[in-house]
N, C-alpha and C positions, 0 to 999 in steps of 0.2 A: 503148377510150381508154387511153393510156400514162399510167402513174402518173410523177408530179413526182419529180426526184429529190431525196433530201434531204442537206443538209450536217452534219456532226457535230463538235463542237469539242470535244476532249479535253486536259484539263490535269491538273497535279499536280505534286507537287514531285519532285525526282530519289530516284528509289528507290522510288515508290509503286508501280511495275509498270504503268504506264501505256503502255510500249512492246511489253512481252510481251502485254498484253491485246489491244492492237490487233493485235499480228501474228496471234494465236489467232482474232480476229474475223474478219480478212480471209480465212482458211481455210475457214471455216464458213458465210460469208454470201456469198451470190452478188451480183453487180453492185455490187461495191465497190472503191474505189481509196483509197490513203493519199497524200494530197499530200505531194509531196518538197519540204522546205523548203529555202531557200537559206542558209549560214550561211560566215560568215567565221573559223570555228574550224576548227583542223588536223584531218584527218581521224585516227579512233582504228585502231587495229590491226584489219585486216580489213574496215574500212568501204571501200565504192567511190563514185566520184563517179555521181552519178544514180541511186544504190540508197537508200543510207541519207539524204543529203544531198547537194544541189549545193554542192559546196566553189568559192567564190569570194574573189577579195581583197576587201579593205575598200574599197578604192577602186570597184571594179566594183560592189560592194553599194550605198555611197554615189550613185554615178550611178543605179542603179535606183531608187533611193528618190525622187530627183530627178525621175524618170520616173513616178512613182505605179505603179510596175510590182508593187508588192506590195500583196496584200488587208491583211496586217497585218506588221508589223514590230517587232522589240524588241533591245534589246540586252539579253545575258543572260551573267553571269559573265564580262565582257570581251569578249564576240563578239556579232556580229550574227546574228539569224535572222530570216527572213522567209517568208511564202507566196506565191509567184507567182501574181496574179489569174487570167494567161491559163490556167492549169493548172485550177485551182477551176471558173472560170467555163465551160471548153470541156467539162470532165466533166460538170457538171451540165445545160447544154445539150444532151449527148448522152444525157442519161438515165442517167446512171452516179451511185451514191450517192458520197461523198467524206467520209473522217475526215480532220481536221486534227488531229494531235498539236502543241499549241502551248504556249507559257509564258502565265501569267497577264496579263502586260502585252499580248501580243497578243490574247489572246481578248477583254481590255477593248475593243482598237480594233474588233474585229468585232460585237460587241456595241453599240459607237457606231454604227456603220454600218449598225445594223439590219436585218443579214443575215437571212435566213430559214433560222434554224440551230439546232440544239438542242445545249446546253452540258453537258458531263457533267466533274465534278471525281472524280479519283482520289486517295483518302489512304488511310494506314494509321491504327491506332488512337493510336498514338505517334509522337512525334517522335525517338525512341531506336530505334524500329524501324526509321527512315529511314537514319539512322545506321548500323546495322547492316548493311542492305542495301546501303549505297553501300561500305562497308568491305568486304563479300564481293564485291562487284562487281569489285573490283580495279583500276577503269581510271583512280582518280585519286589525287592526293598526299593526304596528311593535311591540307594547307593548302588544298587546292580542295575537298576533302570539307567542310570547317569554312565555306568560304564559301557552301557549296550550302546548309548547314545555316541560315545565316543569312537566306539565300533564300527557304527553306521556310517558316520562321515567317512572312516577310511575305507570302507566297503564300497560305497558310491563312486570312489575313485575308478572301479574296476569294470563298472558296468559297460563301459565303452569296447570290454574284451568279449562280450556276450553276443551271441548271434540275434537275441530279441530282446527289447526290454518291455515290458508291460508295465503300466499306470496302473495301480490300484484305487481309485478314488471312488468308481463304482462298482460294488463288487459283482453284479451281474455282467456288466459290461467286460470287466477284466477276465471273469471266468468263462465267457464266450469267446473271448479273444484267444485265451489259453487253448480253449477247446479246438479252436478253429486250426492254430498253428500246429498243434499235436496230430489232428488228423490231416493236415496237409502233408506233413511229413511222413506219417504213416502210409498215405496214399501214394508217396513217391517211391517207396521200397518195394 
């Protein structure tokens, strides 16, 4: 009997470390794929279309919204982000576990649709730690960082809706916690 595939939804403020954690989980746990979101934001240095994101125009994104092509979508920091339904449904049907790295707005949509998913929120202990990480990352202007900080404060209000919260103050501990949670859920199905 084949085990049913699982869907994991991971959210957290910018700078919480969710992308790095997911990347390392994908290296260590078999039969997993990360959903690749579509976005209208410009690619950052080193990003490639179809690898980190599917980079599309605002008009194309809005057309896809109208065709109900997204499992979830949200506007974040002036850009659209969305998860193509076809990808997630196809992988799950093929028995492949899927991780979605999405913003809180999108996660709430997935929750509202009563999808069979496990929701994990990644945080640091303080908002100041998030600011330090964003500054160290060096990909955003000071104005963009301030926007992200305002958004982070709002996002933190939603963590209570998630199945699990992982505090990422020590990367290796947070990674092990995430792996343990995922392995536990996969083992139940």
